[in-house]
C-alpha positions in Angstrom: 104.4 110.3 63.3 104.2 113.5 65.3 100.4 113.4 65.1 100.5 109.8 66.4 102.6 110.6 69.4 100.3 113.6 70.1 97.3 111.3 70.1 99.2 108.8 72.3 99.9 111.5 74.8 96.3 112.5 74.9 95.3 108.8 75.3 97.6 108.6 78.3 96.1 111.6 80.0 92.6 110.5 79.3 93.5 107.0 80.7 94.5 108.6 84.0 91.4 110.7 84.1 89.3 107.6 83.4 90.8 105.8 86.4 92.6 103.2 84.3 95.1 102.5 87.1 92.3 101.1 89.3 90.6 99.3 86.4 93.9 97.6 85.6 94.3 96.7 89.2 90.9 95.0 89.2 91.8 93.2 86.0 95.1 92.0 87.5 93.4 90.7 90.6 90.9 88.7 88.4 93.8 87.6 86.2 95.6 86.1 89.2 92.4 84.3 90.4 92.1 82.9 86.9 95.7 81.9 86.4 96.5 79.7 89.3 93.4 77.4 89.1 94.0 77.1 85.4 97.7 76.1 86.1 96.4 73.5 88.6 94.1 72.0 86.0 96.8 72.0 83.2 99.6 70.7 85.4 97.3 67.9 86.9 96.2 66.8 83.4 99.8 66.9 82.2 100.8 64.8 85.2 98.7 62.0 83.9 100.7 61.8 80.7 103.5 59.3 80.5 106.9 60.9 80.2 108.2 60.0 76.8 108.6 60.9 73.2 104.9 61.9 72.6 103.9 65.5 72.2 102.1 65.6 75.6 105.1 63.8 77.2 107.4 66.4 75.8 105.2 69.2 77.0 105.1 67.5 80.5 108.9 67.4 80.5 109.1 71.0 79.6 106.7 71.9 82.4 108.8 70.0 84.9 111.5 72.6 84.3 109.2 75.4 85.5 107.3 73.7 88.4 108.9 72.9 91.7 110.8 69.6 92.1 108.6 66.4 91.9 105.4 68.4 91.3 104.3 66.2 88.4 104.9 63.0 90.4 103.0 64.4 93.4 100.0 65.4 91.3 99.9 62.1 89.5 100.0 60.1 92.7 97.3 62.3 94.3 95.1 62.0 91.3 95.4 58.2 91.2 94.9 57.6 94.9 92.0 60.1 95.4 90.5 60.1 91.9 87.0 61.2 92.9 88.3 64.0 95.1 90.8 65.1 92.5 88.0 65.2 89.8 86.0 67.4 92.1 89.0 69.6 92.7 89.7 69.9 88.9 86.0 70.8 88.2 86.1 73.4 91.0 89.4 74.9 89.8 88.1 75.1 86.2 84.9 76.8 87.3 86.8 79.3 89.5 89.2 80.0 86.6 86.2 80.6 84.3 84.5 82.9 86.8 87.7 84.9 87.3 88.3 85.1 83.5 84.7 86.6 83.3 85.7 89.2 85.9 88.8 90.0 83.9 86.8 90.6 80.8 84.2 92.7 82.6 87.0 94.9 84.0 88.5 95.4 80.6 85.1 96.1 79.1 84.4 98.7 81.8 87.7 100.4 80.7 86.6 100.3 77.1 83.2 101.9 78.0 85.0 104.8 79.7 87.4 105.2 76.8 84.5 105.5 74.3 82.6 107.7 76.9 79.5 105.5 76.7 76.7 105.5 79.3 76.8 102.8 82.0 73.4 101.3 80.9 74.5 101.0 77.3 74.3 97.3 77.7 71.9 95.4 80.0 73.4 93.3 82.9 72.9 89.9 81.3 73.9 91.1 77.8 77.2 92.4 79.2 77.8 89.2 81.1 77.1 87.1 78.0 79.3 89.2 75.8 82.2 89.0 78.4 81.7 85.2 78.5 82.0 84.9 74.8 85.1 87.0 74.8 86.9 84.6 77.2 87.7 81.8 74.7 88.3 84.4 71.9 91.0 86.1 73.9 92.5 83.4 76.1 92.8 80.4 73.8 94.9 82.2 71.1 97.0 83.9 73.8 97.6 80.5 75.5 98.7 78.9 72.3 101.1 81.7 71.5 102.4 81.7 75.0 103.1 77.9 74.7 105.0 78.5 71.5 107.1 81.3 73.0 107.6 79.6 76.3 108.7 76.2 74.9 110.0 77.5 71.7 113.6 77.5 73.0 113.5 73.7 73.3 112.3 73.3 69.7 114.9 75.8 68.7 117.6 73.7 70.3 116.3 70.6 68.6 116.3 72.2 65.2 119.8 73.6 65.6 121.1 70.2 66.7 119.5 68.4 63.7 120.3 71.1 61.1 123.5 71.1 59.1 126.3 73.1 60.5 126.2 75.7 57.8 122.4 76.2 58.3 122.4 76.6 62.1 122.6 80.4 62.0 119.8 80.6 59.4 117.6 78.2 61.4 118.2 80.2 64.6 117.3 83.5 62.9 114.1 82.4 61.2 112.8 80.4 64.2 113.3 83.3 66.5 111.6 85.6 64.0 108.7 83.3 63.6 108.3 83.0 67.4 108.1 86.7 68.1 106.1 87.5 65.0 103.6 84.9 65.9 103.3 86.3 69.5 103.0 89.9 68.2 100.5 88.9 65.5 98.4 86.9 68.0 98.4 89.9 70.3 97.2 92.3 67.6 94.5 89.8 66.4 93.2 89.1 69.9 93.2 92.8 71.0 91.4 93.7 67.8 88.7 91.1 68.6 88.3 92.4 72.1 88.1 96.0 71.0 85.7 95.1 68.2 83.3 93.0 70.3 83.9 94.5 73.8 82.2 97.8 73.2 78.7 98.7 72.2 80.0 100.8 69.4 81.0 98.0 67.1 83.5 99.4 64.7 85.1 98.1 61.5 88.2 96.0 62.0 90.5 98.6 60.5 89.2 101.2 63.0 90.3 99.2 66.0 93.6 98.1 64.5 95.5 101.3 65.6 94.7 100.7 69.3 95.6 97.0 69.0 99.0 97.9 67.4 99.6 100.6 70.0 98.8 98.3 72.9 101.0 95.5 71.5 104.0 97.8 70.9 103.7 99.1 74.4 103.1 95.7 76.0 106.1 93.9 74.4 108.8 96.4 75.5 107.2 96.8 78.9 107.1 93.0 79.4 110.8 92.7 78.4 111.9 95.6 80.6 109.9 94.2 83.5 111.5 90.8 83.0 115.0 92.4 83.0 114.1 94.4 86.1 112.8 91.3 88.0 115.8 89.1 86.9 118.6 91.6 87.4 117.5 94.4 89.8 114.5 93.5 92.0 114.3 90.4 94.2 110.7 89.8 95.0 111.5 86.6 96.9 113.6 88.5 99.4 110.6 90.8 100.2 107.7 88.4 99.8 109.3 85.0 100.3 107.6 82.2 98.6 105.0 84.6 97.3 107.6 86.5 95.2 106.7 84.8 91.9 103.0 85.4 92.6 103.5 89.1 93.2 105.7 89.4 90.1 103.1 87.7 88.0 100.4 90.0 89.3 102.5 93.1 88.5 103.0 91.7 84.9 99.2 91.2 84.5 98.7 94.8 85.8 101.2 96.1 83.2 99.5 94.1 80.5 96.0 95.3 81.5 97.2 98.9 81.5 98.6 98.5 78.0 95.4 97.0 76.7 93.3 99.8 78.3 95.6 102.4 76.9 95.1 101.0 73.4 91.3 101.3 73.9 91.8 105.0 74.9 93.7 105.5 71.7 90.8 104.0 69.7 88.4 106.1 71.6 90.2 109.3 70.6 90.1 108.2 66.9 86.4 107.3 67.2 85.5 110.8 68.5 87.6 112.4 65.8 85.8 110.4 63.1 82.4 111.3 64.6 83.3 115.0 64.6 84.4 114.8 60.9 81.1 113.1 60.0 79.1 115.8 61.7 81.2 118.5 60.0 
């Protein structure tokens, strides 16, 4: 354990020397450009679903709790009255979201390259673009599914408690919460392992990238929870930034997440150089 924290401290200092703060900033900027067009596409598609007992209808009802009042009705009305224009808007938003996701992956891959101390021309331009494009669905789709489960899991939790026997409610609550957070943590580790594995030229065995993925996950989870508590109980972004408060808070969260992921790559880079030194010896 002492050796682990020693390596983690080294990874932090190396991350600062590798300009991880600015790399995380670039990733956060691309993440914001990706997020809002994607939310526009998802919310508009959900607005077409009839409110009811179907799965999509339930998902729409859950989203209505997070979007401003009458957002779904407004989007549905706009889509029906200006269908051609709305389709063009959806296609444009999806293309912009994909382009921004590509930029996010390229920023992270640049941080991975510095963590492993690889030359800039280790990959060709088009090869790097193609690799980043392939990583977009590998990373974002599992993260999106896990986020939906965590985000809307409270509603399913309430439903299960209401329909469970009185003596089983505590047990249902405990196991469902455990499943929710274990699924989120497991998805994070799996996705980060995939990004570390395919996002660098030095393709390593899965077990060699697992320490960095675990480190990034165990930093990201508490950091996210602490930031949530800070936003909800201490800071008031809306007082400073007005209607942009939620946007700024989301960007800061993406920045924290990107820094955690890049720090995990630095940790793997240290282990990689130690293995290379042992092999030479």
